[in-house]
GUMARLO-284040 format. One record per residue: residue in one letter; x, y, z of N, C-alpha, C in turn. Coordinates in nm, 4 decimals, padded with zeros to 6 digits. Layout:
# residues N
   rest         nu         nv         nw        cau        cav        caw         cu         cv         cw
      A          X          Y          Z          X          Y          Z          X          Y          Z
...
# end
This chain:
# residues 136
   rest         nu         nv         nw        cau        cav        caw         cu         cv         cw
      X    09.4961    10.4915    09.8665    09.5885    10.4658    09.7571    09.7317    10.4531    09.8104
      X    09.7718    10.5445    09.8989    09.9057    10.5363    09.9582    09.9193    10.4077    10.0381
      X    09.8098    10.3697    10.1071    09.8112    10.2471    10.1856    09.8356    10.1270    10.0940
      X    09.7669    10.1236    09.9795    09.7826    10.0135    09.8847    09.9277    10.0039    09.8378
      X    09.9893    10.1172    09.8094    10.1282    10.1188    09.7635    10.2236    10.0669    09.8709
      X    10.1917    10.0937    09.9970    10.2822    10.0581    10.1065    10.2651    09.9138    10.1542
      X    10.1525    09.8511    10.1216    10.1279    09.7135    10.1660    10.2271    09.6181    10.1015
      X    10.2639    09.5146    10.1753    10.3506    09.4131    10.1152    10.2653    09.3218    10.0261
      X    10.3286    09.2597    09.9301    10.2589    09.1715    09.8366    10.3553    09.0657    09.7861
      X    10.2972    08.9555    09.7373    10.3782    08.8470    09.6820    10.4335    08.8903    09.5465
      X    10.5646    08.8707    09.5308    10.6279    08.9087    09.4045    10.6854    08.7855    09.3355
      X    10.7279    08.8052    09.2146    10.7907    08.6996    09.1359    10.9286    08.6690    09.1953
      X    10.9469    08.5467    09.2415    11.0735    08.5110    09.3051    11.1724    08.4451    09.2086
      X    11.1314    08.4255    09.0830    11.2233    08.3599    08.9893    11.3259    08.4593    08.9348
      X    11.4458    08.4167    08.9264    11.5585    08.4928    08.8709    11.5788    08.6305    08.9345
      X    11.5941    08.6359    09.0677    11.6177    08.7665    09.1315    11.7476    08.8317    09.0857
      X    11.8395    08.7520    09.0319    11.9662    08.8075    08.9827    11.9460    08.8997    08.8629
      X    11.8284    08.8929    08.8000    11.7999    08.9796    08.6853    11.7413    09.1151    08.7258
      X    11.7155    09.1350    08.8537    11.6626    09.2630    08.9022    11.7796    09.3583    08.9231
      X    11.8264    09.4170    08.8136    11.9531    09.4918    08.8175    11.9381    09.6413    08.7911
      X    11.8195    09.6862    08.7545    11.7988    09.8275    08.7238    11.7156    09.8906    08.8343
      X    11.7519    10.0110    08.8773    11.6822    10.0792    08.9862    11.5987    10.1945    08.9321
      X    11.4735    10.2012    08.9793    11.3819    10.3074    08.9363    11.3929    10.4272    09.0299
      X    11.3273    10.5358    08.9925    11.3243    10.6558    09.0770    11.2618    10.6274    09.2133
      X    11.1691    10.5322    09.2174    11.1028    10.4966    09.3434    11.1871    10.4000    09.4258
      X    11.3014    10.3571    09.3714    11.3894    10.2666    09.4436    11.3615    10.1197    09.4218
      X    11.2715    10.0865    09.3294    11.2428    09.9459    09.2993    11.3487    09.8892    09.2058
      X    11.3759    09.7627    09.2183    11.4642    09.6920    09.1251    11.3775    09.6250    09.0196
      X    11.4116    09.6473    08.8919    11.3377    09.5883    08.7802    11.4348    09.5178    08.6867
      X    11.3802    09.4458    08.5897    11.4604    09.3570    08.5062    11.5167    09.4205    08.3792
      X    11.4593    09.5313    08.3348    11.5055    09.5871    08.2069    11.5034    09.7389    08.2078
      X    11.5797    09.7963    08.1157    11.5801    09.9419    08.1016    11.4427    09.9921    08.0566
      X    11.3727    09.9126    07.9787    11.2387    09.9524    07.9351    11.1420    09.9571    08.0532
      X    11.1555    09.8618    08.1454    11.0714    09.8645    08.2645    11.1049    09.9853    08.3523
      X    11.2306    10.0281    08.3514    11.2679    10.1511    08.4229    11.1913    10.2691    08.3644
      X    11.1849    10.2772    08.2334    11.1126    10.3868    08.1678    10.9662    10.3866    08.2121
      X    10.9017    10.2704    08.2067    10.7608    10.2604    08.2439    10.7427    10.2960    08.3916
      X    10.8237    10.2365    08.4783    10.8117    10.2621    08.6225    10.8350    10.4090    08.6553
      X    10.9373    10.4682    08.5960    10.9676    10.6084    08.6251    10.8567    10.7020    08.5798
      X    10.7981    10.6723    08.4648    10.6896    10.7585    08.4170    10.5621    10.7378    08.4984
      X    10.5348    10.6165    08.5422    10.4220    10.5967    08.6333    10.4456    10.6769    08.7618
      X    10.5653    10.6661    08.8141    10.6013    10.7336    08.9392    10.5916    10.8858    08.9262
      X    10.6500    10.9420    08.8216    10.6496    11.0877    08.8067    10.5105    11.1431    08.7735
      X    10.4226    11.0557    08.7222    10.2841    11.0961    08.6971    10.1927    11.0633    08.8159
      X    10.2514    11.0180    08.9259    10.1777    10.9869    09.0490    10.0718    10.8790    09.0282
      X    10.1071    10.7778    08.9513    10.0186    10.6639    08.9267    10.0668    10.5488    09.0156
      X    09.9845    10.5040    09.1109    10.0283    10.3977    09.2014    10.0400    10.2629    09.1293
      X    10.1509    10.1938    09.1571    10.1730    10.0647    09.0924    10.2487    09.9705    09.1844
      X    10.2400    09.8426    09.1496    10.3208    09.7379    09.2117    10.3948    09.6677    09.0999
      X    10.5183    09.6290    09.1282    10.6004    09.5616    09.0273    10.5958    09.4106    09.0499
      X    10.5618    09.3382    08.9462    10.5569    09.1913    08.9453    10.4823    09.1338    09.0656
      X    10.3634    09.1878    09.0910    10.2776    09.1360    09.1984    10.2033    09.0122    09.1478
      X    10.1886    08.9137    09.2340    10.1199    08.7897    09.1969    09.9743    08.8181    09.1613
      X    09.9275    08.7530    09.0553    09.7885    08.7623    09.0119    09.7407    08.6204    08.9820
      X    09.6398    08.5749    09.0548    09.5864    08.4393    09.0351    09.4877    08.4409    08.9191
      X    09.5157    08.3582    08.8196    09.4252    08.3391    08.7063    09.3823    08.1922    08.7092
      X    09.2712    08.1650    08.7749    09.2267    08.0267    08.7971    09.3396    07.9444    08.8567
      X    09.3863    07.8426    08.7868    09.4897    07.7543    08.8416    09.6312    07.8070    08.8186
      X    09.6439    07.9183    08.7502    09.7737    07.9735    08.7127    09.7997    08.1048    08.7873
      X    09.9222    08.1230    08.8351    09.9617    08.2523    08.8917    10.0576    08.3184    08.7942
      X    10.0277    08.4416    08.7581    10.1157    08.5195    08.6711    10.1650    08.6406    08.7501
      X    10.2667    08.7038    08.6974    10.3253    08.8208    08.7612    10.3338    08.9328    08.6586
      X    10.2238    09.0076    08.6408    10.2282    09.1182    08.5450    10.3435    09.2123    08.5806
      X    10.4056    09.2702    08.4798    10.5148    09.3629    08.5076    10.4679    09.4717    08.6042
      X    10.3505    09.5271    08.5782    10.2973    09.6321    08.6638    10.1495    09.6073    08.6900
      X    10.1107    09.6147    08.8161    09.9704    09.6197    08.8551    09.9467    09.7640    08.8974
      X    09.8487    09.8266    08.8361    09.8282    09.9704    08.8534    09.6889    09.9944    08.9106
      X    09.6831    10.0789    09.0113    09.5558    10.1207    09.0686    09.5219    10.2575    09.0104
      X    09.4148    10.2621    08.9312    09.3764    10.3885    08.8679    09.3508    10.4918    08.9778
      X    09.4151    10.6092    08.9685    09.4051    10.7071    09.0767    09.2654    10.7659    09.0970
      X    09.1812    10.7584    08.9959    09.0470    10.8150    09.0078    08.9407    10.7074    09.0263
      X    08.9407    10.6066    08.9400    08.8340    10.5056    08.9425    08.8617    10.3910    09.0398
      X    08.9865    10.3786    09.0868    09.0284    10.2685    09.1740    09.0207    10.1319    09.1050
      X    09.0092    10.1312    08.9726    09.0081    10.0068    08.8956    09.1521    09.9591    08.8793
      X    09.1700    09.8264    08.8788    09.3019    09.7704    08.8557    09.3282    09.7528    08.7073
      X    09.4494    09.7870    08.6670    09.4994    09.7638    08.5324    09.6284    09.6847    08.5448
      X    09.6598    09.6115    08.4410    09.7840    09.5336    08.4364    09.8602    09.5771    08.3126
      X    09.9915    09.5908    08.3267    10.0758    09.6347    08.2155    10.1831    09.5295    08.1953
      X    10.1820    09.4714    08.0784    10.2851    09.3762    08.0385    10.3699    09.4397    07.9296
      X    10.4992    09.4418    07.9543    10.5915    09.4877    07.8508    10.6646    09.3656    07.7970
      X    10.6473    09.3420    07.6697    10.7114    09.2280    07.6026    10.8311    09.2809    07.5242
      X    10.9496    09.2607    07.5781    11.0675    09.3300    07.5294    11.1556    09.2569    07.4313
      X    11.1258    09.1314    07.4013    11.2129    09.0572    07.3083    11.1282    08.9824    07.2053
      X    11.0372    09.0543    07.1431    10.9425    08.9900    07.0514    11.0082    08.9341    06.9259
      X    11.1344    08.9682    06.9015    11.2037    08.9125    06.7854    11.2717    08.7786    06.8171
      X    11.2520    08.7265    06.9380    11.3035    08.5947    06.9755    11.1857    08.4973    06.9801
      X    11.1934    08.3906    06.8994    11.0792    08.3005    06.8800    11.0227    08.2431    07.0099
      X    11.1074    08.1893    07.0977    11.0581    08.1298    07.2221    10.9903    08.2339    07.3101
      X    11.0488    08.3526    07.3170    10.9915    08.4614    07.3957    10.8558    08.5015    07.3379
      X    10.8486    08.5133    07.2071    10.7240    08.5507    07.1399    10.6152    08.4473    07.1677
      X    10.6497    08.3196    07.1603    10.5527    08.2133    07.1895    10.5016    08.2242    07.3325
      X    10.5924    08.2450    07.4280    10.5537    08.2577    07.5689    10.4663    08.3812    07.5902
      X    10.5000    08.4913    07.5234    10.4212    08.6142    07.5353    10.2785    08.5910    07.4850
      X    10.2660    08.5251    07.3720    10.1327    08.4979    07.3157    10.0525    08.4061    07.4080
      X    10.1179    08.3082    07.4671    10.0488    08.2202    07.5622    10.0041    08.2964    07.6860
      X    10.0872    08.3881    07.7325    10.0504    08.4687    07.8492    09.9302    08.5565    07.8168
      X    09.9290    08.6147    07.6967    09.8146    08.6963    07.6548    09.6868    08.6128    07.6503
      X    09.6974    08.4896    07.6014    09.5805    08.4010    07.5987    09.5303    08.3747    07.7397
      X    09.6219    08.3521    07.8336    09.5818    08.3269    07.9727    09.5046    08.4454    08.0293
      X    09.5518    08.5653    08.0035    09.4782    08.6833    08.0483    09.3377    08.6848    07.9880
      X    09.3289    08.6668    07.8580    09.1992    08.6723    07.7890    09.1040    08.5649    07.8397
      X    09.1544    08.4445    07.8580    09.0710    08.3344    07.9083    09.0152    08.3654    08.0465
      X    09.0771    08.4589    08.1166    09.0349    08.4947    08.2520    08.9707    08.6332    08.2590
      X    08.9254    08.6826    08.1436    08.8470    08.8057    08.1409    08.9270    08.9349    08.1528
      X    09.0584    08.9272    08.1282    09.1431    09.0465    08.1303    09.1920    09.0678    07.9872
      X    09.1424    09.1743    07.9245    09.1628    09.1906    07.7810    09.2539    09.3077    07.7461
      X    09.3386    09.2892    07.6430    09.4223    09.4000    07.5950    09.3361    09.5199    07.5569
      X    09.3871    09.6378    07.5874    09.3219    09.7663    07.5600    09.2024    09.7927    07.6503
      X    09.1703    09.7001    07.7393    09.0637    09.7235    07.8373    09.1295    09.7367    07.9746
      X    09.1558    09.6230    08.0414    09.2272    09.6290    08.1686    09.3732    09.5888    08.1535
      X    09.4115    09.5450    08.0367    09.5491    09.5004    08.0127    09.6160    09.5932    07.9118
      X    09.7215    09.6568    07.9567    09.8023    09.7423    07.8699    09.9214    09.6588    07.8257
      X    09.9490    09.6583    07.6979    10.0634    09.5837    07.6470    10.1516    09.6745    07.5634
      X    10.2818    09.6584    07.5818    10.3790    09.7266    07.4971    10.4781    09.6223    07.4496
      X    10.5384    09.6516    07.3362    10.6251    09.5545    07.2699    10.7496    09.6237    07.2178
      X    10.8559    09.5447    07.2068    10.9750    09.5958    07.1395    11.0570    09.4791    07.0869
      X    11.1470    09.5144    06.9975    11.2442    09.4189    06.9424    11.3819    09.4837    06.9545
      X    11.4830    09.4093    06.9175    11.6173    09.4651    06.9197    11.6318    09.5870    06.8311
      X    11.5564    09.5906    06.7229    11.5663    09.7025    06.6284    11.4662    09.8142    06.6553
      X    11.3602    09.7835    06.7300    11.2564    09.8832    06.7563    11.2317    09.8894    06.9076
      X    11.3130    09.9689    06.9781    11.2948    09.9803    07.1231    11.1742    10.0677    07.1582
      X    11.1276    10.0510    07.2809    11.0180    10.1350    07.3284    11.0719    10.2767    07.3505
      X    10.9846    10.3751    07.3328    11.0250    10.5146    07.3511    10.9491    10.5751    07.4692
      X    11.0141    10.6646    07.5405    10.9518    10.7318    07.6554    10.8234    10.8030    07.6148
      X    10.8244    10.8650    07.4990    10.7066    10.9386    07.4526    10.5871    10.8448    07.4352
      X    10.6139    10.7256    07.3868    10.5091    10.6246    07.3680    10.4495    10.5857    07.5041
      X    10.5346    10.5631    07.6018    10.4890    10.5262    07.7359    10.4070    10.6399    07.7965
      X    10.4545    10.7628    07.7827    10.3809    10.8773    07.8379    10.2437    10.8906    07.7723
      X    10.2351    10.8674    07.6431    10.1054    10.8732    07.5745    10.0082    10.7710    07.6331
      X    10.0563    10.6514    07.6588    09.9715    10.5458    07.7154    09.9238    10.5853    07.8547
      X    10.0145    10.6365    07.9368    09.9797    10.6792    08.0725    09.8756    10.7903    08.0673
      X    09.8948    10.8859    07.9784    09.7992    10.9951    07.9636    09.6628    10.9411    07.9211
      X    09.6619    10.8504    07.8239    09.5364    10.7940    07.7719    09.4588    10.7192    07.8800
      X    09.5270    10.6393    07.9580    09.4584    10.5534    08.0552    09.4334    10.6171    08.1915
      X    09.5244    10.7038    08.2367    09.5215    10.7425    08.3770    09.5120    10.8924    08.4068
      X    09.5350    10.9775    08.3086    09.5354    11.1222    08.3385    09.4181    11.1951    08.2737
# end
């Protein structure tokens, strides 16, 4: 597991200028909500990779987090959709979810999804509950 965390991997190279928030593990992420998720994964000793490339047939996606279950060694993917109140973002999020499903990766099974809007931000307690449910 430690070896997996230390290995290099292909990451999302688009918009590196948006990687402005630093996690407890020293990773740069794009949003404060991703900091919450990353920090809670880290403090719960759940191994993860940030925006690691995932090939879905002809499409490559970059899930926010690729997680190696500490007990079962099964891979999980966590997508945080942080601007669901913006129409274009919502459309893209729904298309991304379809791509996962078309490739046998389903929400609530191997795909964890969280959502927020400008008026309803994600809460740390919510993230911790998800981590406890899936990994502890």
